[in-house]
C-alpha positions in Angstrom: -39.8 -19.6 -49.6 -38.6 -19.3 -53.2 -36.0 -16.9 -54.5 -35.7 -16.2 -58.0 -32.3 -14.9 -59.1 -32.5 -13.1 -62.6 -28.9 -12.2 -62.7 -26.3 -13.9 -65.2 -23.1 -13.2 -63.1 -24.9 -14.5 -59.8 -26.1 -17.6 -61.4 -22.7 -18.3 -62.8 -20.8 -17.3 -59.5 -23.2 -19.8 -57.5 -22.9 -22.6 -60.2 -19.1 -22.1 -60.1 -19.2 -22.5 -56.2 -21.5 -25.3 -56.3 -19.2 -27.1 -58.4 -16.2 -26.2 -56.7 -17.0 -27.0 -53.2 -19.4 -29.9 -53.6 -22.3 -28.1 -51.3 -26.0 -27.3 -52.5 -26.9 -24.0 -53.7 -29.0 -23.0 -50.5 -26.3 -24.1 -48.1 -23.6 -21.6 -49.7 -26.4 -18.8 -49.9 -27.2 -19.3 -46.3 -23.4 -19.2 -45.3 -22.7 -16.1 -47.4 -26.0 -14.4 -46.2 -24.6 -15.0 -42.4 -21.2 -14.0 -43.0 -22.5 -10.5 -44.6 -25.0 -10.0 -41.4 -22.1 -10.4 -39.2 -19.7 -8.2 -41.2 -22.5 -5.6 -41.2 -23.1 -6.0 -37.6 -19.5 -5.7 -36.5 -19.3 -2.5 -38.7 -22.1 -1.1 -36.8 -20.6 -2.2 -33.4 -17.2 -0.8 -34.6 -18.7 2.5 -35.5 -20.6 2.6 -32.4 -17.2 2.1 -30.5 -15.5 4.7 -32.3 -18.2 7.2 -31.7 -18.1 6.6 -28.2 -14.4 6.9 -28.0 -14.6 10.1 -29.9 -17.3 11.3 -27.3 -15.1 10.3 -24.3 -12.3 12.1 -25.8 -14.0 15.3 -26.0 -15.6 15.0 -22.5 -11.9 14.7 -21.2 -10.9 17.8 -23.2 -14.0 19.8 -21.9 -13.3 18.5 -18.2 -9.7 19.5 -18.4 -10.7 22.9 -19.6 -7.9 23.1 -22.3 -9.8 22.9 -25.5 -7.5 24.5 -28.2 -10.6 25.4 -30.4 -14.3 25.9 -30.3 -15.9 23.1 -32.7 -17.7 24.4 -35.6 -21.2 23.0 -36.9 -22.3 22.4 -40.4 -25.9 23.3 -41.6 -26.9 19.8 -40.2 -25.5 20.4 -36.9 -22.7 18.1 -37.4 -19.0 19.2 -36.2 -16.9 20.1 -39.2 
């Protein structure tokens, strides 16, 4: 597969990195894409974990019967 990059800044950054690191452009691009994919996956996992933790905290409050306020919801059904 061939990729055409029609962006002067991308081309300049890639040229600078290849000159600085003495690595081939495809190797640099592959590494950068892998890092970005890992970052995106880590972010998704973090958000899922936060959501599960919030859900668990709400369940504990509900089961303890000590809710201080009734949750309000917006027009999309999301808590406000």
